[in-house]
Backbone as CSV, one residue per row, in Angstrom:
resi,resn,N_x,N_y,N_z,CA_x,CA_y,CA_z,C_x,C_y,C_z
1,MET,210.145,116.965,45.158,211.030,117.185,44.027,211.274,115.892,43.254
2,GLU,211.431,114.773,43.992,211.681,113.493,43.328,210.535,113.117,42.391
3,THR,209.296,113.311,42.823,208.147,112.993,41.981,208.182,113.813,40.703
4,ALA,208.515,115.083,40.800,208.603,115.942,39.616,209.677,115.432,38.656
5,GLN,210.809,114.981,39.193,211.871,114.435,38.349,211.422,113.144,37.672
6,HIS,210.723,112.285,38.417,210.231,111.032,37.837,209.213,111.311,36.731
7,LEU,208.316,112.259,36.968,207.326,112.620,35.946,208.001,113.176,34.706
8,ALA,209.016,113.999,34.881,209.751,114.556,33.735,210.433,113.438,32.943
9,ALA,211.002,112.465,33.650,211.653,111.337,32.970,210.635,110.509,32.192
10,ILE,209.473,110.266,32.794,208.423,109.513,32.102,207.928,110.291,30.887
11,ASP,207.710,111.599,31.042,207.277,112.423,29.912,208.288,112.358,28.771
12,ASP,209.574,112.382,29.112,210.620,112.273,28.090,210.540,110.931,27.366
13,LEU,210.339,109.855,28.111,210.258,108.528,27.498,209.039,108.403,26.582
14,VAL,207.934,109.024,26.972,206.700,108.925,26.191,206.852,109.582,24.815
15,VAL,207.606,110.668,24.736,207.744,111.375,23.449,209.012,110.994,22.696
16,ARG,209.931,110.323,23.355,211.208,109.959,22.726,210.996,108.914,21.629
17,ALA,211.676,109.086,20.518,211.617,108.112,19.423,212.304,106.814,19.860
18,PHE,211.837,105.719,19.323,212.443,104.424,19.612,213.576,104.173,18.615
19,PRO,214.691,103.596,19.072,215.782,103.287,18.142,215.435,102.090,17.260
20,GLU,216.146,101.967,16.172,215.927,100.837,15.265,216.509,99.538,15.802
21,ARG,217.549,99.660,16.643,218.194,98.479,17.242,218.282,98.661,18.742
22,ALA,218.360,97.547,19.456,218.476,97.597,20.911,219.758,98.318,21.309
23,GLU,219.630,99.167,22.349,220.787,99.883,22.873,220.596,100.100,24.370
24,SER,221.736,100.211,25.071,221.721,100.457,26.516,222.607,101.648,26.820
25,SER,222.170,102.428,27.808,222.950,103.582,28.240,222.656,103.795,29.720
26,GLY,223.630,103.491,30.566,223.412,103.629,32.002,222.295,102.721,32.465
27,PHE,221.268,103.318,33.057,220.123,102.545,33.529,218.951,102.672,32.574
28,ARG,219.227,102.757,31.261,218.163,102.857,30.268,218.441,101.858,29.146
29,ASP,217.415,101.071,28.819,217.467,100.157,27.675,216.375,100.579,26.714
30,SER,216.712,100.617,25.437,215.736,100.970,24.410,215.911,100.034,23.236
31,GLY,214.856,99.918,22.461,214.899,99.093,21.271,213.696,99.420,20.418
32,PRO,213.517,98.684,19.343,212.367,98.942,18.479,211.059,98.823,19.269
33,GLY,210.400,99.943,19.480,209.107,99.949,20.139,209.119,100.027,21.647
34,TYR,210.275,100.252,22.291,210.262,100.301,23.757,211.421,101.117,24.345
35,HIS,211.169,101.601,25.557,212.174,102.176,26.456,211.913,101.598,27.839
36,VAL,212.966,101.246,28.554,212.888,100.837,29.953,213.946,101.654,30.683
37,ALA,213.528,102.404,31.706,214.470,103.268,32.412,214.288,103.167,33.914
38,ALA,215.397,103.155,34.633,215.372,103.192,36.093,215.195,104.642,36.527
39,LEU,214.130,104.892,37.270,213.893,106.225,37.815,214.651,106.412,39.125
40,ALA,214.874,105.328,39.844,215.616,105.356,41.110,216.236,103.983,41.328
41,THR,217.390,103.971,41.999,218.108,102.730,42.293,218.587,102.770,43.740
42,SER,218.320,101.705,44.479,218.708,101.629,45.895,220.160,101.169,46.024
43,GLU,220.566,101.035,47.270,221.862,100.436,47.559,221.764,98.919,47.379
44,GLU,222.903,98.237,47.425,222.935,96.783,47.375,222.778,96.227,48.790
45,PHE,222.535,94.916,48.906,222.209,94.300,50.192,223.096,93.105,50.518
46,TRP,224.366,93.180,50.180,225.269,92.050,50.386,225.424,91.688,51.865
47,GLU,225.442,92.641,52.747,225.660,92.386,54.177,224.369,92.503,54.982
48,ASP,223.233,92.504,54.327,221.955,92.723,55.005,221.365,91.408,55.484
49,ASP,220.763,91.427,56.660,220.095,90.234,57.188,218.643,90.148,56.727
50,GLY,218.236,91.055,55.865,216.870,91.088,55.349,216.064,92.246,55.889
51,THR,216.493,92.823,57.006,215.742,93.913,57.633,215.754,95.159,56.759
52,ARG,216.921,95.600,56.377,217.037,96.814,55.552,216.401,96.565,54.179
53,ARG,216.662,95.405,53.612,216.114,95.063,52.300,214.589,95.154,52.307
54,SER,213.958,94.637,53.337,212.502,94.660,53.448,211.980,96.095,53.522
55,ALA,212.648,96.934,54.307,212.230,98.333,54.431,212.385,99.078,53.104
56,VAL,213.479,98.824,52.402,213.700,99.488,51.114,212.675,99.010,50.089
57,HIS,212.390,97.719,50.095,211.374,97.177,49.180,210.025,97.861,49.410
58,GLU,209.637,97.975,50.667,208.377,98.651,50.995,208.393,100.106,50.527
59,GLN,209.534,100.783,50.688,209.636,102.183,50.263,209.523,102.303,48.745
60,TYR,210.160,101.408,48.018,210.088,101.461,46.552,208.663,101.178,46.058
61,GLU,207.980,100.257,46.711,206.581,100.015,46.350,205.712,101.228,46.677
62,ALA,205.975,101.887,47.801,205.232,103.101,48.158,205.513,104.219,47.156
63,ASP,206.770,104.334,46.725,207.114,105.347,45.717,206.392,105.060,44.401
64,ARG,206.364,103.782,44.003,205.629,103.400,42.785,204.153,103.733,42.927
65,ASP,203.577,103.404,44.063,202.160,103.649,44.283,201.839,105.144,44.281
66,GLY,202.712,105.945,44.891,202.508,107.389,44.893,202.590,107.974,43.499
67,LEU,203.567,107.529,42.729,203.706,107.990,41.351,202.521,107.511,40.511
68,SER,202.030,106.315,40.793,200.848,105.797,40.091,199.624,106.662,40.355
69,THR,199.503,107.156,41.572,198.385,108.037,41.900,198.447,109.315,41.074
70,VAL,199.629,109.889,40.960,199.793,111.111,40.160,199.509,110.825,38.684
71,LEU,200.038,109.728,38.170,199.794,109.384,36.759,198.335,109.011,36.533
72,GLY,197.682,108.499,37.563,196.267,108.173,37.463,195.399,109.399,37.196
73,VAL,195.845,110.566,37.625,195.125,111.805,37.319,195.147,112.052,35.814
74,ARG,196.242,111.713,35.153,196.376,111.889,33.699,195.615,110.823,32.906
75,TRP,195.826,109.568,33.296,195.409,108.453,32.455,194.383,107.527,33.103
76,GLY,193.912,107.875,34.266,192.972,107.022,34.975,193.708,106.005,35.829
77,PRO,192.953,105.209,36.584,193.601,104.222,37.452,194.380,103.202,36.619
78,PRO,195.513,102.743,37.138,196.301,101.775,36.378,195.696,100.376,36.439
79,GLN,196.006,99.596,35.425,195.792,98.157,35.499,197.006,97.603,36.234
80,VAL,196.821,96.663,37.121,197.966,95.993,37.724,198.143,94.695,36.934
81,PHE,199.237,94.641,36.203,199.498,93.564,35.260,200.582,92.646,35.819
82,SER,200.204,91.430,36.218,201.156,90.451,36.735,202.012,89.923,35.591
83,LEU,203.317,89.838,35.838,204.241,89.301,34.840,204.633,87.859,35.141
84,TRP,204.013,87.263,36.167,204.364,85.900,36.536,204.125,84.922,35.382
85,SER,202.967,84.995,34.740,202.679,84.045,33.654,203.577,84.292,32.455
86,VAL,203.976,85.543,32.246,204.896,85.868,31.146,206.258,85.226,31.430
87,LEU,206.730,85.338,32.677,207.986,84.695,33.059,207.887,83.185,32.908
88,ASP,206.784,82.606,33.346,206.587,81.161,33.241,206.634,80.713,31.776
89,ARG,205.968,81.451,30.906,205.985,81.118,29.471,207.389,81.258,28.900
90,SER,208.100,82.292,29.314,209.472,82.504,28.849,210.379,81.361,29.306
91,MET,210.234,80.957,30.571,211.048,79.861,31.113,210.729,78.531,30.433
92,SER,209.530,78.426,29.857,209.143,77.212,29.141,209.611,77.224,27.690
93,GLY,210.325,78.298,27.309,210.902,78.346,25.969,210.181,79.235,24.972
94,GLU,209.059,79.805,25.371,208.343,80.689,24.453,209.135,81.987,24.278
95,ARG,209.208,82.460,23.058,209.881,83.738,22.796,208.893,84.859,23.116
96,ILE,209.262,85.711,24.047,208.423,86.829,24.467,209.054,88.111,23.926
97,SER,208.265,88.933,23.252,208.761,90.181,22.670,209.249,91.129,23.760
98,GLU,210.258,91.911,23.397,210.739,92.957,24.299,209.776,94.132,24.245
99,PRO,209.608,94.836,25.328,210.387,94.776,26.552,209.914,93.725,27.539
100,TRP,208.816,93.050,27.229,208.184,92.130,28.172,209.076,90.956,28.542
101,GLY,209.821,90.413,27.577,210.688,89.268,27.844,211.786,89.571,28.845
102,GLY,212.325,90.770,28.789,213.356,91.162,29.743,212.791,91.600,31.077
103,VAL,211.747,92.391,31.043,211.175,92.946,32.270,210.601,91.847,33.174
104,CYS,210.001,90.819,32.588,209.372,89.776,33.406,210.381,89.011,34.261
105,CYS,211.664,89.097,33.940,212.691,88.370,34.691,213.003,88.994,36.049
106,HIS,212.615,90.264,36.246,212.998,90.919,37.489,211.933,91.860,38.053
107,VAL,210.769,91.909,37.414,209.662,92.746,37.893,208.429,91.849,38.016
108,PRO,207.860,91.701,39.212,206.717,90.802,39.364,205.420,91.331,38.759
109,ASP,205.241,92.651,38.780,204.028,93.226,38.189,204.277,94.683,37.831
110,LEU,203.440,95.190,36.955,203.516,96.585,36.516,202.184,97.269,36.745
111,HIS,202.243,98.533,37.120,201.074,99.400,37.054,201.097,99.927,35.631
112,LEU,200.013,99.722,34.896,200.041,99.896,33.451,198.894,100.766,32.968
113,TRP,199.227,101.690,32.063,198.245,102.563,31.420,198.430,102.505,29.920
114,ARG,197.370,102.815,29.215,197.427,102.966,27.757,197.177,104.440,27.478
115,ALA,198.111,105.086,26.780,197.980,106.496,26.409,198.282,106.609,24.925
116,GLY,197.243,106.800,24.135,197.435,106.826,22.682,197.897,105.466,22.199
117,GLN,199.010,105.464,21.470,199.557,104.220,20.923,200.573,103.553,21.850
118,ARG,200.796,104.141,23.023,201.845,103.632,23.898,201.291,103.107,25.227
119,TRP,201.951,102.085,25.717,201.729,101.579,27.061,202.767,102.217,27.964
120,ILE,202.362,102.626,29.155,203.277,103.178,30.139,203.133,102.330,31.392
121,GLY,204.251,101.839,31.906,204.227,100.988,33.080,205.219,101.437,34.136
122,LEU,204.876,101.156,35.381,205.770,101.389,36.522,205.893,100.091,37.291
123,GLY,207.102,99.747,37.668,207.310,98.540,38.443,208.510,98.654,39.353
124,VAL,208.594,97.738,40.299,209.736,97.650,41.194,210.528,96.411,40.796
125,SER,211.788,96.632,40.476,212.669,95.582,39.989,213.683,95.184,41.041
126,GLN,214.004,93.904,41.069,215.168,93.421,41.808,215.585,92.094,41.174
127,TRP,216.813,92.030,40.687,217.309,90.839,40.008,217.596,89.698,40.978
128,ASP,218.076,90.020,42.186,218.362,89.000,43.193,218.394,89.687,44.554
129,LYS,218.293,88.926,45.634,218.111,89.510,46.960,219.274,90.380,47.421
130,GLU,220.464,90.210,46.876,221.600,91.035,47.261,221.697,92.303,46.430
131,LEU,221.014,92.347,45.310,221.143,93.447,44.361,220.135,94.559,44.657
132,PRO,220.375,95.751,44.114,219.505,96.890,44.430,218.102,96.753,43.853
133,PHE,217.187,97.462,44.488,215.857,97.657,43.919,215.940,98.809,42.931
134,GLN,215.065,98.782,41.939,214.936,99.900,41.017,213.463,100.191,40.808
135,LEU,213.150,101.461,40.736,211.827,101.903,40.313,211.936,102.088,38.809
136,LEU,211.224,101.249,38.052,211.343,101.249,36.595,210.137,101.877,35.924
137,ALA,210.428,102.573,34.833,209.388,103.054,33.921,209.564,102.299,32.608
138,VAL,208.461,101.831,32.063,208.457,101.132,30.783,207.507,101.889,29.870
139,VAL,207.980,102.219,28.674,207.137,102.853,27.663,207.314,102.023,26.396
140,THR,206.183,101.588,25.817,206.276,100.699,24.665,205.038,100.789,23.786
141,THR,205.237,100.436,22.543,204.102,100.278,21.623,203.766,98.793,21.470
142,VAL,204.560,97.941,22.103,204.353,96.498,22.029,203.293,96.106,23.056
143,ASP,202.215,95.521,22.600,201.137,95.121,23.510,201.635,94.067,24.492
144,PRO,201.132,94.112,25.723,201.508,93.078,26.697,201.116,91.689,26.184
145,PRO,201.959,90.706,26.461,201.644,89.341,25.985,200.512,88.709,26.778
């Protein structure tokens, strides 16, 4: 059931119009040419010794990989796009277009497809070791940097 819900959310993002200005609503950020949405969010890890965090991280990566397999039937195998160099360029002062400038701060890589004029990406996000993991969907017309 969860996979069906994630696919429905991604389908909604793919056809949804982009706003003229950046806006946030719950676990969704949108702006000119992009949507970024959390498909799932874990618990926080403030009292964790790393054991639970590691297991949850592995589960979120497995969920991303499983969803990537299903999306691969539609769009072919994904490109695995590392965001490390994008983060490095951003930290060096280069202005990186959204959604890439924001996503690179907390997602190490994306499984990425091109469908028509839009890029669709899946990634596992975590802002810091105590904070929750998120399974993110990114839909954008902005080419990866």
